[in-house]
C-alpha positions as CSV (number, residue, x, y, z in Angstrom):
1,M,-4.7,-52.6,57.8
2,N,-3.0,-50.3,60.3
3,F,-0.6,-47.9,58.6
4,R,0.8,-46.9,62.0
5,P,1.7,-50.0,64.0
6,E,4.1,-48.2,66.3
7,L,1.4,-45.6,67.2
8,A,-1.1,-48.4,67.8
9,K,1.4,-50.1,70.0
10,R,1.8,-46.9,72.0
11,L,-2.0,-46.5,72.5
12,D,-2.2,-50.1,73.7
13,Q,0.6,-49.5,76.2
14,C,-1.3,-46.5,77.6
15,L,-4.5,-48.5,78.0
16,D,-2.7,-51.4,79.5
17,A,-0.9,-49.1,82.0
18,F,-4.2,-47.5,82.9
19,Q,-5.8,-50.8,83.8
20,D,-2.8,-51.4,86.1
21,G,-3.4,-48.0,87.8
22,F,-1.1,-45.6,85.8
23,R,-3.1,-42.9,84.0
24,H,-1.6,-41.1,81.0
25,N,-4.1,-39.1,79.0
26,V,-3.6,-39.1,75.2
27,A,-4.5,-36.7,72.5
28,L,-4.3,-37.7,68.8
29,I,-3.9,-34.8,66.4
30,G,-3.5,-34.8,62.6
31,P,-5.2,-33.7,59.4
32,P,-8.6,-35.0,58.3
33,G,-8.4,-38.5,56.9
34,A,-5.2,-39.3,58.8
35,G,-6.8,-42.3,60.6
36,K,-7.4,-40.9,64.1
37,T,-10.8,-42.5,64.5
38,F,-9.5,-45.8,63.2
39,Q,-6.6,-45.7,65.7
40,I,-9.0,-45.0,68.6
41,E,-11.5,-47.6,67.6
42,T,-8.8,-50.2,67.1
43,A,-7.3,-49.6,70.5
44,L,-10.6,-49.7,72.3
45,R,-11.7,-52.9,70.6
46,A,-9.2,-55.1,72.5
47,P,-10.8,-56.7,75.6
48,R,-9.7,-55.0,78.8
49,P,-11.2,-54.6,82.3
50,L,-12.2,-51.0,81.5
51,V,-15.4,-49.3,80.8
52,T,-15.4,-47.3,77.5
53,V,-17.5,-44.2,76.8
54,A,-16.9,-43.3,73.2
55,C,-18.7,-40.3,71.8
56,P,-17.5,-38.7,68.5
57,L,-18.4,-35.0,68.0
58,Y,-19.9,-33.5,64.8
59,R,-21.1,-30.2,63.6
60,E,-24.5,-30.6,65.1
61,S,-26.9,-29.0,67.6
62,C,-26.2,-29.0,71.4
63,R,-29.3,-31.1,71.9
64,S,-28.1,-33.8,69.5
65,F,-24.7,-34.0,71.0
66,L,-25.8,-34.1,74.6
67,T,-28.5,-36.7,73.8
68,R,-25.8,-38.9,72.2
69,F,-23.3,-38.3,75.0
70,V,-25.8,-39.4,77.7
71,G,-26.7,-42.3,75.5
72,A,-23.0,-43.4,75.3
73,I,-22.8,-43.3,79.1
74,T,-25.9,-45.4,79.6
75,A,-24.8,-47.8,76.9
76,A,-21.6,-48.3,78.8
77,G,-23.5,-49.6,81.8
78,L,-25.1,-46.7,83.8
79,R,-28.8,-47.4,84.4
80,S,-30.9,-45.1,82.1
81,D,-33.6,-44.8,84.7
82,A,-31.2,-43.4,87.3
83,A,-32.3,-40.1,88.7
84,P,-29.1,-38.2,87.7
85,V,-29.6,-39.4,84.1
86,Q,-33.2,-38.2,84.1
87,H,-32.1,-34.9,85.5
88,V,-29.7,-34.4,82.5
89,H,-32.5,-35.2,80.1
90,N,-34.7,-32.6,81.8
91,L,-32.0,-30.0,81.4
92,I,-31.7,-30.8,77.7
93,S,-35.4,-30.5,77.2
94,R,-35.3,-27.1,78.9
95,R,-32.4,-26.1,76.6
96,Q,-30.1,-25.5,79.6
97,H,-27.2,-27.0,77.6
98,A,-24.2,-25.7,79.5
99,E,-25.5,-27.2,82.8
100,A,-26.6,-30.3,81.0
101,F,-23.1,-30.9,79.8
102,T,-21.6,-30.4,83.3
103,K,-24.1,-32.8,84.8
104,A,-23.5,-35.3,82.0
105,L,-19.8,-35.3,82.8
106,D,-20.7,-36.0,86.4
107,L,-22.4,-39.2,85.4
108,I,-18.9,-40.7,84.6
109,P,-17.9,-41.2,88.3
110,L,-21.3,-42.8,88.9
111,L,-20.6,-45.2,86.0
112,A,-17.2,-46.1,87.4
113,A,-18.7,-46.8,90.8
114,E,-21.5,-48.9,89.4
115,Q,-19.3,-50.9,87.2
116,R,-16.4,-51.0,89.7
117,Q,-14.0,-50.4,86.9
118,P,-12.1,-47.4,85.6
119,V,-13.5,-45.5,82.6
120,V,-11.9,-44.5,79.3
121,L,-13.6,-41.3,77.9
122,A,-13.0,-41.0,74.2
123,L,-14.0,-37.8,72.5
124,D,-13.3,-37.8,68.8
125,E,-12.9,-34.2,67.4
126,F,-13.2,-32.7,70.8
127,L,-12.7,-29.1,69.6
128,Y,-16.3,-29.2,68.4
129,L,-17.3,-28.7,72.0
130,E,-16.6,-25.0,71.6
131,E,-18.3,-24.8,68.2
132,L,-21.5,-26.2,69.7
133,G,-21.7,-23.1,71.9
134,L,-21.3,-24.9,75.2
135,A,-20.2,-22.2,77.6
136,H,-17.0,-23.1,79.6
137,A,-16.9,-26.6,78.1
138,F,-13.1,-26.8,78.2
139,H,-13.0,-25.3,81.7
140,E,-15.4,-28.0,83.0
141,L,-13.5,-30.7,81.1
142,G,-10.2,-29.5,82.4
143,K,-11.3,-29.6,86.0
144,R,-12.2,-33.3,85.6
145,V,-9.0,-34.1,83.7
146,M,-7.2,-32.8,86.8
147,T,-9.2,-34.5,89.5
148,W,-10.5,-37.8,88.1
149,P,-7.8,-40.5,88.5
150,H,-10.4,-43.1,87.6
151,T,-10.9,-41.8,84.1
152,L,-8.5,-41.8,81.2
153,F,-9.2,-39.1,78.6
154,L,-8.6,-40.0,75.0
155,L,-9.1,-37.0,72.7
156,S,-8.6,-36.4,69.0
157,S,-8.7,-33.4,66.6
158,S,-8.2,-32.6,63.0
159,S,-7.1,-29.1,63.8
160,P,-3.6,-29.5,65.1
161,F,-2.8,-25.8,65.7
162,C,-6.0,-25.1,67.7
163,A,-5.9,-28.5,69.5
164,K,-2.4,-27.9,70.8
165,A,-3.4,-24.4,72.1
166,I,-6.4,-25.8,73.9
167,L,-4.4,-28.7,75.4
168,R,-1.6,-26.4,76.5
169,E,-3.8,-23.6,77.9
170,R,-6.9,-25.2,79.2
171,L,-6.6,-28.9,79.8
172,Q,-3.0,-29.7,80.9
173,L,-3.4,-28.6,84.5
174,L,-1.4,-30.0,87.4
175,F,-2.0,-33.8,87.1
176,G,-3.9,-33.5,83.8
177,H,-0.9,-34.0,81.5
178,F,-1.6,-35.2,77.9
179,E,0.7,-37.1,75.7
180,I,0.2,-35.6,72.2
181,L,0.6,-38.2,69.4
182,T,0.8,-36.5,66.0
183,L,-0.4,-38.5,62.9
184,D,1.9,-37.3,60.1
185,T,3.2,-39.5,57.4
186,P,2.3,-43.2,58.0
187,E,5.0,-45.8,58.4
188,P,6.3,-46.5,54.9
189,G,6.6,-50.2,55.2
190,A,3.0,-50.9,56.3
191,T,1.7,-48.3,53.8
192,Q,3.6,-49.7,50.8
193,L,2.5,-53.2,51.6
194,W,-1.2,-52.2,51.6
195,V,-0.9,-50.2,48.4
196,R,0.9,-53.0,46.6
197,H,-1.8,-55.4,47.6
198,Q,-4.6,-53.0,46.4
199,L,-2.9,-52.6,43.0
200,A,-1.8,-56.3,42.6
201,G,-3.9,-56.8,39.4
202,L,-2.1,-54.1,37.4
203,E,1.2,-54.7,35.7
204,G,3.8,-52.2,36.7
205,A,1.9,-51.3,39.8
206,Q,4.7,-52.4,42.0
207,D,6.9,-49.8,40.4
208,G,4.3,-47.1,40.7
209,V,3.7,-47.4,44.5
210,A,6.7,-45.3,45.5
211,F,5.8,-42.2,43.5
212,L,2.2,-42.5,44.5
213,L,3.2,-42.4,48.2
214,H,5.6,-39.6,47.5
215,W,3.0,-37.4,45.7
216,L,0.1,-38.1,48.0
217,G,2.2,-37.7,51.2
218,G,1.1,-41.1,52.5
219,S,-2.4,-39.8,53.6
220,P,-4.7,-42.8,54.2
221,W,-7.7,-40.9,52.9
222,Y,-5.9,-39.6,49.8
223,L,-4.5,-43.1,49.1
224,T,-7.9,-44.7,49.4
225,A,-9.6,-42.2,47.1
226,F,-6.9,-42.4,44.5
227,I,-6.6,-46.2,44.5
228,Q,-10.4,-46.6,44.3
229,R,-10.6,-44.3,41.2
230,L,-7.5,-45.8,39.6
231,R,-9.0,-49.3,39.8
232,E,-12.3,-48.0,38.4
233,L,-10.6,-46.4,35.4
234,A,-8.5,-49.4,34.8
235,T,-11.7,-51.5,34.7
236,L,-13.5,-49.1,32.4
237,R,-10.5,-48.8,30.0
238,G,-9.6,-52.4,30.1
239,A,-6.1,-51.4,31.3
240,R,-3.7,-54.0,32.6
241,Q,-0.8,-51.7,33.3
242,L,-0.3,-48.7,35.5
243,N,1.3,-46.1,33.2
244,E,1.5,-42.3,33.0
245,P,-1.9,-41.8,31.1
246,L,-3.8,-43.9,33.6
247,F,-2.1,-42.2,36.5
248,F,-2.7,-38.7,35.1
249,E,-6.3,-39.4,34.3
250,T,-6.9,-40.5,37.9
251,A,-5.2,-37.5,39.3
252,W,-7.2,-35.1,37.0
253,D,-10.6,-36.8,37.9
254,L,-9.9,-36.5,41.6
255,L,-8.0,-33.2,41.9
256,G,-8.3,-31.2,38.7
257,H,-11.9,-31.6,37.6
258,P,-14.4,-29.5,39.5
259,S,-16.5,-32.5,40.4
260,G,-13.5,-34.4,41.8
261,S,-13.7,-35.3,45.5
262,L,-10.2,-33.9,46.3
263,H,-10.9,-30.8,44.2
264,Q,-14.0,-30.1,46.3
265,W,-12.1,-30.8,49.5
266,C,-9.4,-28.4,48.6
267,G,-12.0,-25.7,47.7
268,A,-13.7,-26.2,51.0
269,R,-10.3,-25.7,52.8
270,I,-9.9,-22.3,51.0
271,G,-13.5,-21.4,51.9
272,A,-12.8,-22.1,55.6
273,V,-10.5,-19.1,55.8
274,G,-13.5,-16.8,55.3
275,Q,-14.5,-14.0,52.9
276,G,-13.9,-10.3,52.9
277,R,-10.5,-8.5,53.1
278,T,-8.9,-10.9,55.6
279,G,-10.0,-13.9,53.6
280,T,-8.8,-12.5,50.3
281,K,-5.4,-11.5,51.8
282,A,-5.1,-15.0,53.3
283,A,-5.8,-16.6,50.0
284,E,-3.2,-14.4,48.3
285,A,-0.6,-15.3,50.9
286,L,-1.4,-19.0,50.6
287,L,-0.9,-18.9,46.8
288,A,2.3,-17.0,47.2
289,I,3.7,-19.6,49.7
290,A,2.5,-22.5,47.5
291,D,4.4,-20.9,44.6
292,G,7.7,-20.9,46.6
293,A,7.7,-17.7,48.6
294,R,9.4,-18.9,51.8
295,T,10.1,-15.7,53.8
296,L,7.9,-12.9,55.1
297,T,9.9,-10.5,53.0
298,E,9.3,-12.5,49.8
299,I,5.5,-12.9,50.5
300,A,5.2,-9.2,51.2
301,R,7.0,-8.4,48.0
302,R,4.5,-10.4,46.0
303,I,1.2,-9.4,47.7
304,G,2.0,-6.3,49.9
305,R,2.5,-6.0,53.6
306,A,-0.9,-4.5,54.6
307,G,-2.8,-7.1,56.6
308,L,-0.2,-9.8,56.0
309,T,0.4,-10.7,59.6
310,T,-3.3,-11.3,60.3
311,A,-3.6,-13.2,57.0
312,L,-0.7,-15.5,57.9
313,Q,-2.1,-16.1,61.4
314,T,-5.5,-17.1,59.8
315,L,-3.7,-19.6,57.6
316,I,-1.8,-21.1,60.6
317,S,-5.0,-21.4,62.7
318,H,-6.6,-23.3,59.9
319,D,-3.6,-25.6,59.5
320,L,-3.1,-24.5,55.8
321,V,0.5,-23.5,56.3
322,Q,3.3,-24.1,58.7
323,R,6.2,-22.0,59.8
324,Q,9.7,-23.3,60.7
325,G,11.8,-20.4,62.0
326,A,11.5,-17.7,59.3
327,C,10.4,-20.1,56.6
328,W,6.8,-20.8,55.5
329,F,5.4,-23.7,53.5
330,V,2.3,-25.6,52.6
331,P,2.8,-29.1,54.2
332,D,0.0,-30.9,52.3
333,P,1.5,-32.0,48.9
334,V,-1.9,-32.6,47.3
335,F,-3.3,-29.3,48.5
336,R,-0.2,-27.5,47.3
337,S,-0.6,-29.2,43.8
338,W,-4.2,-28.0,43.6
339,L,-3.2,-24.5,44.6
340,T,-0.5,-24.1,42.0
341,T,-2.2,-26.0,39.1
342,V,-5.9,-25.2,39.5
343,L,-6.6,-22.2,41.8
344,S,-3.6,-20.0,40.9
345,P,-4.4,-20.0,37.1
346,Q,-8.0,-19.3,37.8
347,R,-7.1,-16.3,40.0
348,Q,-4.7,-15.0,37.3
349,G,-7.5,-15.1,34.7
350,M,-5.9,-17.8,32.5
351,A,-8.0,-19.7,30.0
352,N,-10.3,-22.0,31.9
353,D,-11.7,-24.3,29.2
354,P,-11.4,-27.9,30.4
355,A,-8.9,-29.0,27.7
356,T,-6.5,-26.2,28.6
357,C,-6.8,-26.7,32.3
358,R,-6.2,-30.4,32.0
359,A,-3.2,-30.0,29.8
360,R,-1.7,-27.5,32.3
361,F,-2.4,-29.8,35.2
362,E,-0.8,-32.8,33.5
363,R,2.3,-30.8,32.5
364,H,2.8,-29.9,36.2
365,L,2.3,-33.5,37.3
366,S,4.6,-34.8,34.5
367,G,7.3,-32.4,35.7
368,A,7.0,-33.6,39.3
369,W,7.1,-37.1,38.0
370,M,10.3,-36.6,36.0
371,H,11.9,-34.7,38.9
372,W,11.2,-37.6,41.2
373,L,12.5,-40.1,38.7
374,H,15.8,-38.2,38.5
375,T,16.1,-37.7,42.2
376,V,15.6,-41.4,43.2
377,E,18.6,-42.3,41.2
378,L,20.8,-40.3,43.6
379,S,22.3,-41.8,46.7
380,S,21.4,-40.4,50.1
381,S,24.6,-38.3,50.3
382,E,24.0,-37.0,46.8
383,Q,20.5,-35.9,47.8
384,I,21.8,-34.1,50.8
385,V,24.5,-32.4,48.6
386,H,21.7,-31.2,46.3
387,L,19.7,-30.0,49.3
388,L,22.6,-28.0,50.8
389,S,23.3,-26.4,47.4
390,R,19.8,-24.9,47.4
391,F,20.0,-23.1,50.7
392,Q,19.3,-19.4,50.5
393,D,20.5,-17.9,53.8
394,D,17.1,-18.5,55.5
395,T,16.5,-18.9,59.2
396,I,14.8,-22.1,60.2
397,S,13.9,-24.2,63.3
398,L,14.7,-27.9,63.3
399,D,15.5,-30.4,65.9
400,S,14.5,-27.9,68.6
401,K,17.2,-25.5,67.3
402,T,17.0,-22.3,65.3
403,G,19.7,-21.5,62.8
404,R,20.6,-20.0,59.5
405,L,20.9,-22.1,56.3
406,P,23.7,-20.3,54.5
407,R,24.5,-20.4,50.8
408,F,27.3,-22.8,50.0
409,D,29.9,-22.5,47.2
410,R,31.7,-25.8,47.6
411,I,30.6,-29.2,48.9
412,H,32.7,-32.3,48.9
413,T,32.1,-35.8,50.3
414,Q,34.2,-38.6,51.7
415,P,33.5,-41.9,53.5
416,D,33.7,-42.2,57.3
417,P,37.5,-42.7,57.6
418,Q,37.3,-44.7,60.8
419,G,34.0,-46.5,60.5
420,P,33.0,-49.8,58.9
421,A,32.4,-49.9,55.2
422,A,29.5,-47.8,54.0
423,A,28.7,-46.8,57.6
424,A,28.4,-43.1,56.8
425,T,29.3,-40.5,54.3
426,Y,30.8,-37.2,55.5
427,L,30.1,-33.9,53.8
428,V,32.1,-30.7,54.1
429,A,30.3,-27.5,52.8
430,D,31.9,-24.1,52.6
431,G,30.3,-20.8,51.9
432,L,30.0,-17.2,53.2
433,G,33.1,-17.8,55.3
434,K,31.4,-20.7,57.2
435,R,31.9,-24.4,57.1
436,W,29.4,-27.1,57.8
437,C,30.1,-30.8,58.4
438,C,27.4,-33.4,57.9
439,A,27.3,-37.2,58.5
440,V,24.8,-39.0,56.4
441,H,23.8,-42.4,57.8
442,E,21.7,-45.1,56.3
443,A,21.7,-47.6,59.2
444,R,21.1,-47.2,63.0
445,I,23.3,-44.5,64.6
446,D,25.0,-45.4,67.9
447,E,27.3,-43.6,70.3
448,A,30.4,-44.8,68.4
449,A,29.2,-43.2,65.2
450,V,28.6,-39.9,66.9
451,A,32.0,-40.0,68.6
452,R,33.7,-40.7,65.2
453,F,31.9,-37.7,63.6
454,E,32.9,-35.4,66.5
455,N,36.6,-36.4,66.0
456,F,36.3,-35.7,62.3
457,C,34.8,-32.2,63.0
458,R,37.6,-31.4,65.5
459,S,40.2,-32.3,62.8
460,Q,38.7,-29.7,60.4
461,A,40.4,-26.3,59.7
462,P,38.5,-24.0,59.9
463,K,36.3,-25.5,62.6
464,P,32.7,-26.1,61.5
465,S,30.1,-23.7,62.6
466,R,27.5,-26.4,62.3
467,K,27.6,-30.2,62.8
468,I,24.7,-32.1,61.3
469,I,23.8,-35.8,61.6
470,V,21.4,-36.9,58.8
471,A,19.7,-40.0,60.0
472,R,17.9,-42.1,57.4
473,G,17.5,-44.8,60.0
474,P,16.8,-44.9,63.8
475,V,19.0,-43.1,66.3
476,D,19.8,-44.7,69.7
477,D,18.7,-42.7,72.7
478,N,22.3,-42.5,74.1
479,A,23.6,-41.4,70.6
480,R,21.0,-38.6,70.6
481,L,22.1,-37.4,74.0
482,L,25.8,-37.5,72.9
483,A,24.9,-35.5,69.8
484,K,23.2,-33.0,71.9
485,A,26.2,-32.7,74.2
486,H,28.3,-32.0,71.2
487,H,25.9,-29.3,69.9
488,M,24.9,-31.3,66.8
489,W,21.7,-31.0,64.8
490,V,20.1,-34.4,64.2
491,W,18.0,-34.4,61.0
492,Q,15.6,-37.4,61.0
493,P,12.8,-38.0,58.4
494,E,10.6,-35.3,59.9
495,E,13.3,-32.6,59.7
496,L,14.2,-33.8,56.2
497,R,10.6,-33.6,55.1
498,V,10.4,-29.9,56.1
499,L,13.7,-29.2,54.2
500,M,12.4,-31.1,51.2
501,E,9.2,-29.1,51.2
502,L,11.2,-25.8,51.3
503,Y,14.1,-26.6,49.0
504,G,12.9,-29.2,46.6
505,Q,11.2,-32.5,47.5
506,L,13.7,-35.3,47.8
507,P,12.2,-38.8,48.2
508,E,13.7,-41.8,49.8
509,P,17.1,-43.2,48.6
510,A,17.2,-45.1,45.3
511,H,17.8,-48.5,46.9
512,A,14.6,-48.2,48.9
513,V,12.1,-47.3,46.2
514,A,11.5,-48.0,42.5
515,A,10.7,-45.6,39.7
516,I,7.5,-45.5,37.8
517,R,7.9,-46.8,34.3
518,A,5.5,-45.9,31.5
């Protein structure tokens, strides 16, 4: 099942447009296990008058990759006994790998001419080109991105930070523009439907889906691993109900126990930042951020300032942390749980016998569970009030704007006085001599809703220093333009996710999810 039907639709549109003569290169980026390969393979599976050269990259030798790359080109329709193909093989055998890669790329126009059809070149995990040691690989690829109208480039990477840098600095030249599609949280409706189907045999499973998606962050790989182990344990225990003990045991087996697949994956991510002074400092900074240190000042207070800038840059380049304005956070909820419940106690020299570790792990997860149960009982406006009350005068970047999130002393709410019933709830927050006005919407936001909110803000005394539209649902394009014209922030699910990570995770409204019951 496709967890991202809208993204799949966008890929199909790009491929359909290409067969009609309009080229729009695409790069899919997202964490490992997000489903990039699945999306590419699904999009390329549909019959179209296009020639496909698909070659995933791995951590392998140059010889292995180049042999597979030439094999993918010949499998797409270029004669393997053609002289240019044999020339590439000769270069590979003589270990002239850089030249072999250049000549292998030049086989693509020959393929297009021979098949009399345009070509889609799909390179999964394209950043490995540099790790393979191919000199000037991105320079050579960039030249062809710019000058080959007959070839659509479809790239993917599990390293968002580095991939964006490569695309921005080396590949997006003149006519070589890439549309970057980011695979973050999957679409909730499709994901919930799949998870409910997978857990259909367990009583209470329907109620447990919402928290499972909240805690695992919707990652297809995390979900698959968790559900598989959950079903195994249910069979072994003869369990017919999804309850807290079964949930906690599954989480411990995967994330807490040293042999668990998610435990080992998290350990490998830490190992990737390297050893020595830089690696040690990076690990310390990572643990401080996972433990709630949001600002550079707070991180430095905990671990010292020496080498901190380099350590944070290392963490960013490995996609372990993100920065929004002056605020830092660990975006992966599972990785963050492992850092705080497993690695941090180990680094602090706490007792590490299995029983103690497991009890500590389950206490943490139980606390997260109870916090979530309490939060889902709140309405959307109540959740936003709770969020605003936790602001700490930090500077943050959201909705392409940078601003300070002040401390608020008083927050009161009222319905939209001019809109239809339950259309929106308005919030007025006062603190530090400043006033914010917020409009929390459940349904689609149109121009009329933005205009009503602007009129409300104009009626305030004192005038608000910030005007915020909180969009739980979609926002019309014209409404977004009007909000921008009135200097409003628009907080949609992605912006809310960042704020939730920083100031307390707040899941979806109570009417949209159900609580886990023991």
